[in-house]
C-alpha atoms as a printed R data frame, in Angstrom:
    type eleno elety resid chain resno      x       y       z
1   ATOM     1    CA   MET     A     1  4.941  -6.397   0.692
2   ATOM     2    CA   ASN     A     2  2.284  -7.521  -1.858
3   ATOM     3    CA   HIS     A     3  1.105 -11.077  -1.834
4   ATOM     4    CA   SER     A     4  1.734 -13.432  -4.824
5   ATOM     5    CA   LEU     A     5  3.340 -10.859  -7.137
6   ATOM     6    CA   PRO     A     6  3.220 -11.659 -10.904
7   ATOM     7    CA   LEU     A     7  6.342 -13.046 -12.591
8   ATOM     8    CA   ASP     A     8  7.452  -9.907 -14.138
9   ATOM     9    CA   GLU     A     9  7.579  -8.110 -10.750
10  ATOM    10    CA   LEU     A    10  9.441 -10.999  -9.144
11  ATOM    11    CA   TYR     A    11 11.918 -10.878 -12.134
12  ATOM    12    CA   LYS     A    12 12.364  -7.217 -11.650
13  ATOM    13    CA   LYS     A    13 13.259  -7.663  -8.005
14  ATOM    14    CA   MET     A    14 15.756 -10.489  -8.691
15  ATOM    15    CA   LEU     A    15 17.361  -8.400 -11.537
16  ATOM    16    CA   MET     A    16 17.740  -5.545  -9.030
17  ATOM    17    CA   ILE     A    17 19.836  -7.839  -6.824
18  ATOM    18    CA   ARG     A    18 21.912  -9.290  -9.682
19  ATOM    19    CA   TYR     A    19 22.841  -5.870 -11.089
20  ATOM    20    CA   PHE     A    20 23.565  -4.426  -7.649
21  ATOM    21    CA   GLU     A    21 25.909  -7.325  -6.726
22  ATOM    22    CA   GLN     A    22 27.584  -7.202 -10.058
23  ATOM    23    CA   GLU     A    23 28.330  -3.495  -9.586
24  ATOM    24    CA   VAL     A    24 29.515  -4.119  -5.962
25  ATOM    25    CA   LEU     A    25 32.099  -6.708  -7.216
26  ATOM    26    CA   LYS     A    26 33.227  -4.156  -9.910
27  ATOM    27    CA   LEU     A    27 33.763  -1.535  -7.266
28  ATOM    28    CA   PHE     A    28 36.036  -3.795  -5.310
29  ATOM    29    CA   GLU     A    29 37.996  -4.394  -8.447
30  ATOM    30    CA   GLN     A    30 38.377  -0.624  -8.885
31  ATOM    31    CA   GLY     A    31 39.534   0.001  -5.351
32  ATOM    32    CA   LYS     A    32 36.430   1.913  -4.444
33  ATOM    33    CA   LEU     A    33 35.231  -0.707  -1.869
34  ATOM    34    CA   PHE     A    34 37.341  -2.091   0.849
35  ATOM    35    CA   GLY     A    35 36.958  -5.003   3.293
36  ATOM    36    CA   THR     A    36 34.936  -7.903   1.995
37  ATOM    37    CA   THR     A    37 31.488  -8.793   0.662
38  ATOM    38    CA   HIS     A    38 29.450 -11.878  -0.017
39  ATOM    39    CA   ALA     A    39 27.579 -11.822  -3.286
40  ATOM    40    CA   TYR     A    40 24.117 -13.218  -3.553
41  ATOM    41    CA   ILE     A    41 24.501 -13.981  -7.289
42  ATOM    42    CA   GLY     A    42 22.633 -17.266  -8.187
43  ATOM    43    CA   GLN     A    43 20.342 -17.305  -5.205
44  ATOM    44    CA   GLU     A    44 18.072 -14.348  -6.012
45  ATOM    45    CA   ALA     A    45 15.024 -16.573  -6.359
46  ATOM    46    CA   ASN     A    46 15.188 -17.526  -2.747
47  ATOM    47    CA   ALA     A    47 14.982 -14.031  -1.301
48  ATOM    48    CA   VAL     A    48 12.412 -12.758  -3.769
49  ATOM    49    CA   GLY     A    49 10.294 -15.916  -3.699
50  ATOM    50    CA   VAL     A    50 10.139 -15.699   0.192
51  ATOM    51    CA   ILE     A    51 10.233 -12.025   1.229
52  ATOM    52    CA   THR     A    52  7.574 -10.725  -1.214
53  ATOM    53    CA   ASN     A    53  4.975 -12.706   0.660
54  ATOM    54    CA   LEU     A    54  5.643 -11.038   3.962
55  ATOM    55    CA   LYS     A    55  3.968  -7.987   5.272
56  ATOM    56    CA   ASN     A    56  5.860  -4.720   5.645
57  ATOM    57    CA   SER     A    57  5.530  -5.109   9.425
58  ATOM    58    CA   ASP     A    58  7.169  -8.472   9.483
59  ATOM    59    CA   ILE     A    59 10.807  -8.836  10.497
60  ATOM    60    CA   VAL     A    60 13.676 -10.261   8.449
61  ATOM    61    CA   VAL     A    61 16.911 -11.367   9.977
62  ATOM    62    CA   SER     A    62 19.783 -12.226   7.623
63  ATOM    63    CA   ASN     A    63 23.382 -13.398   7.565
64  ATOM    64    CA   HIS     A    64 26.621 -12.331   5.969
65  ATOM    65    CA   ARG     A    65 25.133 -12.883   2.557
66  ATOM    66    CA   CYS     A    66 22.480 -10.241   3.187
67  ATOM    67    CA   HIS     A    67 22.329  -7.840   0.256
68  ATOM    68    CA   GLY     A    68 19.624  -9.825  -1.691
69  ATOM    69    CA   HIS     A    69 17.429 -10.105   1.345
70  ATOM    70    CA   TYR     A    70 17.768  -6.412   2.129
71  ATOM    71    CA   ILE     A    71 17.157  -5.245  -1.384
72  ATOM    72    CA   THR     A    72 14.074  -7.365  -1.592
73  ATOM    73    CA   HIS     A    73 12.621  -6.318   1.763
74  ATOM    74    CA   LYS     A    74 13.606  -2.482   1.649
75  ATOM    75    CA   GLU     A    75 14.571  -1.755  -2.025
76  ATOM    76    CA   ASN     A    76 17.202   0.842  -1.044
77  ATOM    77    CA   PRO     A    77 20.399   0.074  -2.921
78  ATOM    78    CA   TYR     A    78 21.679   3.642  -2.467
79  ATOM    79    CA   ALA     A    79 21.814   3.633   1.374
80  ATOM    80    CA   LEU     A    80 23.146   0.019   1.345
81  ATOM    81    CA   LEU     A    81 26.046   0.875  -0.911
82  ATOM    82    CA   CYS     A    82 26.681   4.037   1.122
83  ATOM    83    CA   GLU     A    83 26.809   1.806   4.186
84  ATOM    84    CA   MET     A    84 29.292  -0.495   2.561
85  ATOM    85    CA   MET     A    85 31.496   2.527   1.711
86  ATOM    86    CA   GLY     A    86 31.410   3.779   5.339
87  ATOM    87    CA   LYS     A    87 29.431   6.900   4.411
88  ATOM    88    CA   GLN     A    88 27.033   8.806   6.702
89  ATOM    89    CA   ASP     A    89 24.319   8.413   4.082
90  ATOM    90    CA   GLY     A    90 24.483   4.598   4.767
91  ATOM    91    CA   LEU     A    91 21.737   2.683   6.671
92  ATOM    92    CA   ASN     A    92 23.810   2.876   9.948
93  ATOM    93    CA   ALA     A    93 25.964   5.845   9.091
94  ATOM    94    CA   GLY     A    94 28.680   3.639   7.557
95  ATOM    95    CA   ARG     A    95 29.253   1.786  10.911
96  ATOM    96    CA   GLY     A    96 27.840  -1.685   9.939
97  ATOM    97    CA   GLY     A    97 29.437  -2.279   6.431
98  ATOM    98    CA   SER     A    98 28.450  -5.092   4.257
99  ATOM    99    CA   GLN     A    99 27.257  -7.658   6.736
100 ATOM   100    CA   HIS     A   100 25.859  -5.764   9.833
101 ATOM   101    CA   ILE     A   101 22.717  -3.940   8.819
102 ATOM   102    CA   CYS     A   102 19.834  -2.600  11.050
103 ATOM   103    CA   ASP     A   103 16.952  -0.852   9.228
104 ATOM   104    CA   ASP     A   104 13.432  -0.801  10.642
105 ATOM   105    CA   GLY     A   105 12.552  -4.433  10.756
106 ATOM   106    CA   PHE     A   106 15.638  -5.776   8.950
107 ATOM   107    CA   PHE     A   107 18.681  -7.092  10.804
108 ATOM   108    CA   SER     A   108 21.760  -8.956   9.565
109 ATOM   109    CA   ASN     A   109 24.845 -10.216  11.278
110 ATOM   110    CA   GLY     A   110 27.997 -12.092  10.079
111 ATOM   111    CA   VAL     A   111 28.067 -14.296  13.136
112 ATOM   112    CA   GLN     A   112 26.332 -17.311  11.809
113 ATOM   113    CA   GLY     A   113 24.949 -19.004  14.960
114 ATOM   114    CA   GLY     A   114 24.297 -15.680  16.589
115 ATOM   115    CA   ILE     A   115 21.343 -14.680  14.406
116 ATOM   116    CA   MET     A   116 19.246 -17.710  15.544
117 ATOM   117    CA   PRO     A   117 18.755 -16.649  19.283
118 ATOM   118    CA   LEU     A   118 18.286 -13.058  18.006
119 ATOM   119    CA   SER     A   119 15.430 -14.171  15.729
120 ATOM   120    CA   ALA     A   120 13.830 -16.204  18.578
121 ATOM   121    CA   GLY     A   121 13.900 -13.244  20.775
122 ATOM   122    CA   LEU     A   122 12.317 -11.038  18.086
123 ATOM   123    CA   ALA     A   123  9.706 -13.721  17.501
124 ATOM   124    CA   PHE     A   124  9.055 -13.828  21.286
125 ATOM   125    CA   SER     A   125  8.491 -10.061  21.398
126 ATOM   126    CA   GLU     A   126  5.951 -10.241  18.480
127 ATOM   127    CA   LYS     A   127  4.027 -12.940  20.007
128 ATOM   128    CA   PHE     A   128  4.077 -11.395  23.479
129 ATOM   129    CA   ASN     A   129  2.829  -8.060  22.030
130 ATOM   130    CA   LYS     A   130  0.168  -9.873  19.962
131 ATOM   131    CA   THR     A   131  1.196  -8.216  16.744
132 ATOM   132    CA   GLU     A   132  0.422 -11.156  14.397
133 ATOM   133    CA   ASN     A   133  3.845 -10.331  12.774
134 ATOM   134    CA   ILE     A   134  6.101 -13.131  12.108
135 ATOM   135    CA   VAL     A   135 10.041 -13.282  11.976
136 ATOM   136    CA   THR     A   136 11.901 -14.705   9.083
137 ATOM   137    CA   VAL     A   137 15.482 -15.783   9.515
138 ATOM   138    CA   PHE     A   138 17.748 -16.772   6.568
139 ATOM   139    CA   ILE     A   139 20.631 -19.255   7.458
140 ATOM   140    CA   GLY     A   140 22.914 -21.415   5.438
141 ATOM   141    CA   ASP     A   141 24.076 -24.920   5.645
142 ATOM   142    CA   GLY     A   142 27.157 -23.828   7.446
143 ATOM   143    CA   THR     A   143 25.109 -22.703  10.378
144 ATOM   144    CA   LEU     A   144 24.184 -26.299  11.077
145 ATOM   145    CA   GLY     A   145 27.547 -26.720  12.611
146 ATOM   146    CA   GLU     A   146 26.730 -24.196  15.399
147 ATOM   147    CA   GLY     A   147 25.375 -25.610  18.634
148 ATOM   148    CA   VAL     A   148 23.355 -22.505  19.464
149 ATOM   149    CA   LEU     A   149 21.207 -23.381  16.412
150 ATOM   150    CA   TYR     A   150 19.826 -26.556  18.181
151 ATOM   151    CA   GLU     A   151 19.250 -24.678  21.510
152 ATOM   152    CA   THR     A   152 17.252 -22.109  19.651
153 ATOM   153    CA   LEU     A   153 15.254 -24.765  17.740
154 ATOM   154    CA   ASN     A   154 14.217 -26.402  21.031
155 ATOM   155    CA   ILE     A   155 13.166 -22.961  22.558
156 ATOM   156    CA   VAL     A   156 11.138 -21.769  19.454
157 ATOM   157    CA   SER     A   157  9.406 -25.229  19.278
158 ATOM   158    CA   LYS     A   158  8.741 -25.416  22.989
159 ATOM   159    CA   TRP     A   159  7.493 -21.846  23.264
160 ATOM   160    CA   GLU     A   160  5.635 -21.939  19.863
161 ATOM   161    CA   LEU     A   161  7.130 -18.837  18.541
162 ATOM   162    CA   PRO     A   162  6.217 -17.294  15.088
163 ATOM   163    CA   LEU     A   163  9.599 -18.020  13.380
164 ATOM   164    CA   PHE     A   164  9.921 -18.889   9.693
165 ATOM   165    CA   ILE     A   165 13.335 -20.470   9.198
166 ATOM   166    CA   VAL     A   166 14.635 -20.320   5.579
167 ATOM   167    CA   LEU     A   167 17.823 -22.567   5.093
168 ATOM   168    CA   GLU     A   168 19.618 -21.789   1.909
169 ATOM   169    CA   ASN     A   169 21.694 -24.797   1.214
170 ATOM   170    CA   ASN     A   170 24.234 -23.801  -1.420
171 ATOM   171    CA   MET     A   171 26.312 -26.943  -0.936
172 ATOM   172    CA   TYR     A   172 29.373 -25.230   0.656
173 ATOM   173    CA   ALA     A   173 30.181 -24.014   4.073
174 ATOM   174    CA   GLN     A   174 32.478 -21.199   3.028
175 ATOM   175    CA   SER     A   175 34.741 -23.244   0.826
176 ATOM   176    CA   THR     A   176 34.174 -26.665   2.233
177 ATOM   177    CA   LYS     A   177 31.752 -29.137   0.530
178 ATOM   178    CA   ILE     A   178 28.690 -30.038   2.646
179 ATOM   179    CA   GLU     A   179 29.626 -33.808   2.293
180 ATOM   180    CA   LEU     A   180 32.809 -33.223   4.360
181 ATOM   181    CA   THR     A   181 31.082 -31.373   7.315
182 ATOM   182    CA   LEU     A   182 27.470 -32.622   7.652
183 ATOM   183    CA   ALA     A   183 26.354 -36.006   8.950
184 ATOM   184    CA   GLY     A   184 22.761 -37.119   8.523
185 ATOM   185    CA   SER     A   185 19.710 -35.412   7.011
186 ATOM   186    CA   ILE     A   186 19.231 -31.651   7.115
187 ATOM   187    CA   SER     A   187 15.507 -31.916   7.384
188 ATOM   188    CA   ASP     A   188 15.706 -34.312  10.263
189 ATOM   189    CA   ARG     A   189 17.407 -31.748  12.304
190 ATOM   190    CA   PHE     A   190 14.320 -29.664  12.363
191 ATOM   191    CA   THR     A   191 11.653 -32.348  12.508
192 ATOM   192    CA   ALA     A   192 13.346 -33.699  15.529
193 ATOM   193    CA   PHE     A   193 12.090 -30.611  17.348
194 ATOM   194    CA   ASP     A   194  8.698 -31.095  16.007
195 ATOM   195    CA   ILE     A   195  9.189 -28.197  13.492
196 ATOM   196    CA   GLY     A   196  7.220 -28.509  10.245
197 ATOM   197    CA   THR     A   197  9.634 -28.791   7.408
198 ATOM   198    CA   GLU     A   198  9.524 -28.675   3.636
199 ATOM   199    CA   GLU     A   199 12.545 -29.184   1.282
200 ATOM   200    CA   ILE     A   200 12.729 -28.101  -2.202
201 ATOM   201    CA   GLU     A   201 15.393 -27.960  -4.913
202 ATOM   202    CA   THR     A   202 14.563 -25.327  -7.376
203 ATOM   203    CA   PHE     A   203 15.763 -22.135  -8.926
204 ATOM   204    CA   ASN     A   204 12.284 -21.145 -10.125
205 ATOM   205    CA   VAL     A   205 11.042 -18.124  -8.199
206 ATOM   206    CA   MET     A   206  7.397 -18.981  -8.765
207 ATOM   207    CA   GLU     A   207  7.928 -22.407  -7.202
208 ATOM   208    CA   ILE     A   208  9.665 -20.945  -4.330
209 ATOM   209    CA   ASN     A   209  6.868 -18.281  -3.986
210 ATOM   210    CA   ASN     A   210  4.137 -20.814  -4.082
211 ATOM   211    CA   VAL     A   211  5.703 -23.091  -1.223
212 ATOM   212    CA   SER     A   212  6.473 -19.920   0.847
213 ATOM   213    CA   VAL     A   213  2.890 -18.550   0.757
214 ATOM   214    CA   GLY     A   214  1.609 -21.522   2.554
215 ATOM   215    CA   LEU     A   215  4.353 -21.878   5.199
216 ATOM   216    CA   ILE     A   216  4.212 -18.073   5.966
217 ATOM   217    CA   ASP     A   217  0.440 -18.401   6.365
218 ATOM   218    CA   LYS     A   218  0.856 -21.400   8.552
219 ATOM   219    CA   VAL     A   219  3.416 -19.573  10.881
220 ATOM   220    CA   ARG     A   220  1.065 -16.499  11.108
221 ATOM   221    CA   LYS     A   221 -1.981 -18.477  11.837
222 ATOM   222    CA   THR     A   222 -0.623 -21.169  14.206
223 ATOM   223    CA   GLN     A   223  2.114 -18.760  15.793
224 ATOM   224    CA   LYS     A   224  4.347 -21.770  15.558
225 ATOM   225    CA   PRO     A   225  7.832 -22.236  13.649
226 ATOM   226    CA   GLN     A   226  8.103 -23.694  10.226
227 ATOM   227    CA   CYS     A   227 11.210 -24.448   8.154
228 ATOM   228    CA   LEU     A   228 11.860 -24.229   4.384
229 ATOM   229    CA   ILE     A   229 15.022 -25.860   3.064
230 ATOM   230    CA   ILE     A   230 16.039 -24.651  -0.296
231 ATOM   231    CA   ASN     A   231 18.846 -26.526  -2.094
232 ATOM   232    CA   THR     A   232 20.464 -24.057  -4.209
233 ATOM   233    CA   TYR     A   233 23.936 -22.833  -5.457
234 ATOM   234    CA   ARG     A   234 25.838 -19.628  -5.545
235 ATOM   235    CA   PHE     A   235 27.519 -18.566  -8.764
236 ATOM   236    CA   ALA     A   236 30.100 -16.234  -7.099
237 ATOM   237    CA   SER     A   237 32.827 -16.880  -4.707
238 ATOM   238    CA   HIS     A   238 32.079 -17.177  -0.941
239 ATOM   239    CA   SER     A   239 33.399 -13.704  -0.577
240 ATOM   240    CA   LYS     A   240 35.294 -11.602  -3.088
241 ATOM   241    CA   SER     A   241 37.914 -14.193  -4.303
242 ATOM   242    CA   ASP     A   242 38.139 -17.355  -2.032
243 ATOM   243    CA   ASP     A   243 36.661 -19.983  -4.334
244 ATOM   244    CA   GLY     A   244 38.124 -23.459  -4.571
245 ATOM   245    CA   ARG     A   245 35.355 -24.787  -6.878
246 ATOM   246    CA   SER     A   246 36.363 -25.640 -10.418
247 ATOM   247    CA   GLN     A   247 35.055 -23.416 -13.135
248 ATOM   248    CA   THR     A   248 33.512 -26.462 -14.808
249 ATOM   249    CA   GLU     A   249 31.471 -27.112 -11.712
250 ATOM   250    CA   VAL     A   250 30.190 -23.544 -11.464
251 ATOM   251    CA   GLU     A   251 29.358 -23.301 -15.238
252 ATOM   252    CA   LYS     A   252 27.356 -26.562 -14.912
253 ATOM   253    CA   TRP     A   253 25.101 -25.115 -12.221
254 ATOM   254    CA   LYS     A   254 24.683 -21.849 -14.191
255 ATOM   255    CA   VAL     A   255 22.179 -23.559 -16.458
256 ATOM   256    CA   ASN     A   256 19.818 -23.110 -13.322
257 ATOM   257    CA   ASP     A   257 20.173 -19.359 -13.343
258 ATOM   258    CA   PRO     A   258 16.884 -18.034 -11.831
259 ATOM   259    CA   LEU     A   259 16.952 -14.989 -14.123
260 ATOM   260    CA   ILE     A   260 17.122 -17.166 -17.275
261 ATOM   261    CA   ILE     A   261 14.382 -19.471 -16.005
262 ATOM   262    CA   ALA     A   262 12.121 -16.475 -15.351
263 ATOM   263    CA   GLU     A   263 12.943 -14.880 -18.742
264 ATOM   264    CA   LYS     A   264 11.933 -18.019 -20.707
265 ATOM   265    CA   GLU     A   265  8.344 -17.571 -19.134
266 ATOM   266    CA   LEU     A   266  8.150 -13.766 -20.105
267 ATOM   267    CA   ASP     A   267  7.651 -11.983 -23.274
268 ATOM   268    CA   GLN     A   268 10.935 -10.736 -24.593
269 ATOM   269    CA   ASN     A   269  9.787  -7.049 -24.855
270 ATOM   270    CA   ILE     A   270  8.847  -7.250 -21.109
271 ATOM   271    CA   VAL     A   271 12.259  -8.625 -20.321
272 ATOM   272    CA   ASP     A   272 13.944  -5.955 -22.397
273 ATOM   273    CA   ASN     A   273 11.961  -3.136 -20.784
274 ATOM   274    CA   ILE     A   274 12.499  -4.457 -17.262
275 ATOM   275    CA   GLN     A   275 16.342  -4.796 -17.917
276 ATOM   276    CA   PHE     A   276 16.381  -1.241 -19.218
277 ATOM   277    CA   GLU     A   277 14.510   0.160 -16.293
278 ATOM   278    CA   VAL     A   278 16.512  -1.664 -13.646
279 ATOM   279    CA   ASN     A   279 19.896  -1.121 -15.170
280 ATOM   280    CA   GLY     A   280 19.144   2.610 -15.349
281 ATOM   281    CA   TYR     A   281 18.086   2.720 -11.715
282 ATOM   282    CA   ILE     A   282 20.892   0.659 -10.247
283 ATOM   283    CA   THR     A   283 23.437   2.752 -12.312
284 ATOM   284    CA   ARG     A   284 21.899   6.037 -11.084
285 ATOM   285    CA   GLU     A   285 21.912   4.817  -7.320
286 ATOM   286    CA   ILE     A   286 25.524   3.645  -7.604
287 ATOM   287    CA   LYS     A   287 26.713   6.852  -9.179
288 ATOM   288    CA   LYS     A   288 24.801   8.833  -6.514
289 ATOM   289    CA   ALA     A   289 26.436   6.759  -3.703
290 ATOM   290    CA   ILE     A   290 29.934   7.117  -5.070
291 ATOM   291    CA   GLY     A   291 29.880  10.737  -5.930
292 ATOM   292    CA   LYS     A   292 27.121  12.879  -4.525
293 ATOM   293    CA   SER     A   293 27.299  11.554  -0.988
294 ATOM   294    CA   ARG     A   294 31.080  12.369  -0.724
295 ATOM   295    CA   ASP     A   295 30.366  15.936  -1.786
296 ATOM   296    CA   TYR     A   296 27.317  15.999   0.504
297 ATOM   297    CA   ILE     A   297 29.342  15.330   3.579
298 ATOM   298    CA   SER     A   298 31.950  17.716   2.682
299 ATOM   299    CA   LYS     A   299 29.456  20.556   2.212
300 ATOM   300    CA   CYS     A   300 27.718  19.687   5.453
301 ATOM   301    CA   SER     A   301 30.926  20.074   7.411
302 ATOM   302    CA   ASN     A   302 31.796  23.197   9.384
303 ATOM   303    CA   PRO     A   303 34.374  25.093   7.537
304 ATOM   304    CA   ASP     A   304 35.396  26.944  10.731
305 ATOM   305    CA   VAL     A   305 36.321  23.918  13.011
306 ATOM   306    CA   ASN     A   306 39.824  23.058  13.906
307 ATOM   307    CA   PRO     A   307 40.994  20.286  11.471
308 ATOM   308    CA   ASN     A   308 42.669  18.331  14.356
309 ATOM   309    CA   GLN     A   309 39.255  18.232  16.108
310 ATOM   310    CA   PRO     A   310 36.651  17.632  13.370
311 ATOM   311    CA   LYS     A   311 33.008  17.974  14.343
312 ATOM   312    CA   ARG     A   312 29.678  18.885  12.790
313 ATOM   313    CA   ASN     A   313 28.221  22.420  12.781
314 ATOM   314    CA   ILE     A   314 24.943  21.964  14.981
315 ATOM   315    CA   ALA     A   315 22.804  23.884  12.376
316 ATOM   316    CA   HIS     A   316 23.984  21.413   9.785
317 ATOM   317    CA   ILE     A   317 23.218  18.378  11.805
318 ATOM   318    CA   ASP     A   318 19.525  19.132  11.660
319 ATOM   319    CA   SER     A   319 19.525  19.323   7.850
320 ATOM   320    CA   VAL     A   320 21.676  16.187   7.507
321 ATOM   321    CA   GLU     A   321 19.207  14.169   9.542
322 ATOM   322    CA   LEU     A   322 16.328  15.327   7.472
323 ATOM   323    CA   ASP     A   323 18.007  14.679   4.202
324 ATOM   324    CA   LEU     A   324 19.091  11.158   5.175
325 ATOM   325    CA   ALA     A   325 15.404  10.411   6.259
326 ATOM   326    CA   CYS     A   326 14.199  11.689   2.894
327 ATOM   327    CA   LEU     A   327 16.763   9.713   1.017
328 ATOM   328    CA   ARG     A   328 15.645   6.524   2.817
329 ATOM   329    CA   LYS     A   329 12.131   7.102   1.686
330 ATOM   330    CA   LYS     A   330 13.047   7.964  -1.969
331 ATOM   331    CA   ILE     A   331 12.253  11.691  -1.367
332 ATOM   332    CA   ALA     A   332 14.574  14.343  -2.799
333 ATOM   333    CA   PRO     A   333 16.898  15.535  -0.055
334 ATOM   334    CA   PRO     A   334 15.684  19.081   0.496
335 ATOM   335    CA   MET     A   335 17.928  20.776   2.910
336 ATOM   336    CA   LEU     A   336 21.425  20.574   1.413
337 ATOM   337    CA   ASN     A   337 20.811  23.469  -1.032
338 ATOM   338    CA   ALA     A   338 19.263  25.588   1.692
339 ATOM   339    CA   HIS     A   339 22.196  25.456   3.913
340 ATOM   340    CA   THR     A   340 24.404  26.092   0.830
341 ATOM   341    CA   TYR     A   341 22.550  29.319   0.301
342 ATOM   342    CA   ILE     A   342 22.933  30.135   3.937
343 ATOM   343    CA   LEU     A   343 26.742  29.736   3.808
344 ATOM   344    CA   ASP     A   344 26.905  31.800   0.656
345 ATOM   345    CA   VAL     A   345 24.786  34.580   2.276
346 ATOM   346    CA   GLU     A   346 27.051  34.601   5.315
347 ATOM   347    CA   LYS     A   347 30.210  34.787   3.188
348 ATOM   348    CA   SER     A   348 28.651  37.459   1.004
349 ATOM   349    CA   LYS     A   349 27.917  39.784   3.752
350 ATOM   350    CA   ILE     A   350 31.683  40.548   3.975
351 ATOM   351    CA   GLN     A   351 32.616  40.112   0.326
352 ATOM   352    CA   THR     A   352 29.789  41.581  -1.746
353 ATOM   353    CA   PRO     A   353 27.717  44.659  -1.885
354 ATOM   354    CA   GLN     A   354 24.457  44.774   0.257
355 ATOM   355    CA   ASP     A   355 22.214  44.594  -2.795
356 ATOM   356    CA   ASP     A   356 23.693  41.186  -3.795
357 ATOM   357    CA   VAL     A   357 23.201  39.890  -0.243
358 ATOM   358    CA   ASN     A   358 19.660  41.012  -0.297
359 ATOM   359    CA   LYS     A   359 19.000  39.306  -3.586
360 ATOM   360    CA   MET     A   360 20.427  35.995  -2.248
361 ATOM   361    CA   MET     A   361 18.097  36.372   0.776
362 ATOM   362    CA   VAL     A   362 15.156  36.627  -1.559
363 ATOM   363    CA   LYS     A   363 16.306  33.445  -3.327
364 ATOM   364    CA   LEU     A   364 16.813  31.670  -0.015
365 ATOM   365    CA   THR     A   365 13.250  32.750   1.117
366 ATOM   366    CA   ILE     A   366 11.738  31.492  -2.044
367 ATOM   367    CA   LEU     A   367 13.691  28.259  -1.752
368 ATOM   368    CA   ASP     A   368 12.562  27.866   1.861
369 ATOM   369    CA   GLY     A   369  8.852  28.125   0.731
370 ATOM   370    CA   LYS     A   370  9.371  25.510  -1.820
371 ATOM   371    CA   LEU     A   371 11.238  23.279   0.670
372 ATOM   372    CA   LYS     A   372  8.370  23.582   3.079
373 ATOM   373    CA   ASP     A   373  5.827  22.679   0.361
374 ATOM   374    CA   GLU     A   374  7.836  19.502  -0.410
375 ATOM   375    CA   ILE     A   375  8.379  18.720   3.289
376 ATOM   376    CA   LEU     A   376  4.623  19.089   3.973
377 ATOM   377    CA   LYS     A   377  3.935  16.465   1.302
378 ATOM   378    CA   ALA     A   378  6.442  14.140   2.811
379 ATOM   379    CA   LEU     A   379  4.935  14.571   6.141
380 ATOM   380    CA   GLU     A   380  1.529  13.180   4.787
381 ATOM   381    CA   ASP     A   381  3.336  10.090   3.513
382 ATOM   382    CA   ASN     A   382  2.665   7.207   5.830
383 ATOM   383    CA   LYS     A   383  6.135   5.729   4.923
384 ATOM   384    CA   LEU     A   384  7.782   8.222   7.301
385 ATOM   385    CA   THR     A   385  8.110   7.231  10.966
386 ATOM   386    CA   LYS     A   386  7.297   9.437  13.869
387 ATOM   387    CA   ILE     A   387 11.068   9.905  14.633
388 ATOM   388    CA   GLU     A   388 11.671  10.933  11.079
389 ATOM   389    CA   LYS     A   389  8.671  13.321  11.103
390 ATOM   390    CA   ASP     A   390 10.066  14.949  14.374
391 ATOM   391    CA   LYS     A   391 13.372  15.282  12.669
392 ATOM   392    CA   ILE     A   392 11.783  17.041   9.698
393 ATOM   393    CA   ASN     A   393  9.839  19.389  11.863
394 ATOM   394    CA   ASP     A   394 13.086  20.249  13.953
395 ATOM   395    CA   ALA     A   395 14.926  20.712  10.645
396 ATOM   396    CA   ILE     A   396 12.319  23.188   9.380
397 ATOM   397    CA   LYS     A   397 12.524  25.181  12.540
398 ATOM   398    CA   ALA     A   398 16.324  25.229  12.356
399 ATOM   399    CA   ILE     A   399 16.227  26.531   8.894
400 ATOM   400    CA   GLU     A   400 13.635  29.272   9.661
401 ATOM   401    CA   ASP     A   401 15.659  30.298  12.801
402 ATOM   402    CA   LYS     A   402 18.721  30.556  10.718
403 ATOM   403    CA   ILE     A   403 17.001  32.684   8.054
404 ATOM   404    CA   LEU     A   404 15.424  35.109  10.659
405 ATOM   405    CA   LYS     A   405 18.889  35.544  12.286
406 ATOM   406    CA   ILE     A   406 20.503  36.429   9.012
407 ATOM   407    CA   LYS     A   407 17.533  38.842   8.115
408 ATOM   408    CA   LEU     A   408 17.820  40.628  11.500
409 ATOM   409    CA   LYS     A   409 21.541  40.918  11.124
410 ATOM   410    CA   ILE     A   410 21.252  42.352   7.586
411 ATOM   411    CA   ASN     A   411 18.680  44.959   8.780
412 ATOM   412    CA   LYS     A   412 20.895  45.868  11.737
413 ATOM   413    CA   ASP     A   413 23.883  46.410   9.441
414 ATOM   414    CA   LYS     A   414 21.961  48.691   7.023
């Protein structure tokens, strides 16, 4: 991540979260999403103000309300929505859903107290391996009722672990007001374990950013835990619909909308351009996740398998893995069209004249060359991991072997 981004960049990231969450809620209303979700609307400044000051190699651990944290850290709304829809294009092939995400330095879990010892373990690993990375964990005021939290605070303080604890106090533990569940001071809970703690009440992303810079730097330099308490408010329900708050109360808090606060500090032309750009981007990613991925999976399935025992064609698995790796890195998925051509060629050997088959093979060979050029560029990109690069190389070999076999069979049939 870049350090101390300008306000227009911070605004763009907040807007990306807002538009994504609004679209997610619409999809639930339309019956295109199932289960539950926990919108981050109203709290965008917290994620953006903190996470943009982290390094790419730092680790972020989140909770059930994780979309804002993930989008800020990874900026991959397409894969996130696919995950929520249970699709293979998702971050975890659709197994984790809305709350349970694992993606190269980002982890979330809906079990509130459970993420604290997980974060401590990750921080211990970073310190043991002398990486100079830190772990940032986002918790809510409801987590303060979990005993494992205090056991973890004792450990991270005693062992001096590089953990940055960000407590987003949105005044409600699910649907119960904090006054009914919490005794004493929130900050005292952390200072009692000798953990440096700052508490702020603001919806201004720049103010959160400025405080976070210092605390993150302190965690990194001292390799000791720090805590930031942000008194905030969520504008949406706890999940989709369980909201016992009055509309009057919610509207009263909306005057603190972090987007409006940022917009007042920016030129209107800049605001309009950012809104146009982000709206277009989120709309495209949403449409792609809803439509293209469904077609993608159906095209990649083996047409010859027993429908009662569905499984994937081994030749297609290689290309699927490659395409998923490319999609995660915002690289055009290259292999789907190649396999579509291959299937067409195989079918055409029976149904069409030999000349047509040969023409299709020429097209496939040209396509293969273009794909390899695109893939070689992707391989030079440092954003790809070694595992993804290995999958790309395996996929190239699988495609070339398939083309060679088809060519040999065509020549044999002449």
